[in-house]
N, C-alpha and C positions, 0 to 999 in steps of 0.2 A: 120785785121791791129793792130799792136802793138801799147799799149797805152803809149806815152811819162811819164806818172804818177808813171808808173814801175819803181823803184829806182833801177834797172839793167839795164834798157832800157832809157837810156838818147840821143838824136842827139847831134851831137858834137856843134851844136849853134842853137838858136830860129830860124835864119833864114834858117834852110833844114826844119821847120816845114810849112805847109801851111798855107797860110796870114791868113785864119779865124780862127785858132787854136794858133796861136800867141798869151800870155798874152796880152799885150797892144793894139793890135786890135779887140781882144777879149772883153775886160774891155770897149773899145768905141763904140763896137756893141751893146753888151749884159748888158752890167753893172758890177758895182762891184761883184751884189749876183750872178751872174752864173762863177763867178771865185773859183777855189779850194785853198786851203789854199797853196799849193806850187806856183801856179799862182802869188799869192800876193804876196809872199815873193821873185819868179823870177821878178816880175817888181820892188820892192823894190831895190834888188840887182844890178839890171840893166846888168851887164856885167859881164862876167865870168872873168879867169883868163888863161893862156897858158894851165894850165893844167887841169883847171876843168871847166864846162861849169856853166852859171846861175843857169840851171837845175839843174845840182849836188850839186853846193852850195845850193840852195835851200832847196832841200829835205834834205839835213845832218843837215842845219838848223830846218830845222821842224822835226826832230827827237830830237834836243836838246829840243825845247819846247814841245815837247810832255812827256817829262821828267819832266814837271811842276816844274821849278825852278822859287822859291822862292825870290833870291837873285839876282839884275839885275847887279852889278858889275861881278859875279860869271857869268851870262851868256856871258856877254861880252865877259869873259877871255876864255870859251868853245868854243865862236864863233871865237875869232881869232885865236883859235889852228886849226882849219880847213884850212887846207891848201886852198890857194886861196883866203882866207877870212881876209880882212886886217881890222885897225882898224875905217878908215870910212864907212864901209860898217857894220861893226858891229856897231857901234854906232848908226848909221842911223835906224836901224832894232829895238835895245832898245829904240831909240826916238820914233818911230810910235807904239811899242807896248805902251809904257806910254801914249801917245796922246789918242789912244785908249780907256784905261782902266778911263782917266779922264773924256773922253767925253760922255763915258755910262750913261744912264737915270738916273738918281736922284732916281726913282724907280725902287725897283727890280723887275724881272718879277715872278709872283705867278702861283706858278704849282697846280693847280685843277685837270686836266683832263691827263690821260696820254700824249694827243697829245700836250700838251703847252710844252712839254719837247723838241719836236723835231727840233724848229728853235737852240737851245741851242746847238744841236749836229749835226745838219745835215751834218755838214762842217767834220764830220769824216768817212761820208760815202765813199768817195771817196778814203779810207785808202786802201793799198793793204795787210794790217795786221788787224788783229782781237782787238779791242779796248774794255776794259772792265773798264767802266768808275762809276765814283762816283759822284752823285749829292748830294751837303751838302744844306738842307732848315734850315732855322729858326721857329720858333713856326706859325709862318702866314703864313706858307708854301712857303715863299721867296727865291728864289736862291740864295746862299751866294757865292758859289764854284762850279764850275765843273772840277774833278780831274781825271788824267790817272791813273789808279789802275795799271793796267798792260798792255802790249803788246804782242799779242801772233802769232802766226801762218796765214796762208791764211784763216783758216777756223775754228779757236779756238784756245783758251789762257786760262792758269792755274793762277788760283787765289786765294791765299790763306786769311783764313778771319783776318787774322792778317794786311794784307796788306789793305784791305780796312778799318779796324777800326783805322789802323794806319793816 
């Protein structure tokens, strides 16, 4: 069975997915933790356009988010450049991201053991390409940021030290 998370294989509509695999139904049954980033964005987008399904729009937005833009207005402008993405959907996603940032716990996550990193990066596990991540820590081993340094192919990625230290 082909996975709909693959960027090249998207059903025309969400209605063509089995009912237990549709993002909204999956959220109701299994909870938000069970959904991938693609599925969460698909729920925010709601419906696609005549030329692009909601899943296709969500995968394009996810690519932009993986580039790790820090300026919110730049992200909105780039999202609006995606065919089928209007101002309303772009601002909705931007507002959801900001709300998520504001609602994060005040205490930063401390990394003591390698297993402490997993909850921070588990949502990258269902991506179809390798991602090289850099996790910035302060002197108390608290997470400052998680950055995507490089996105590669299915089973490898090339990384230059300059990109890591930048």
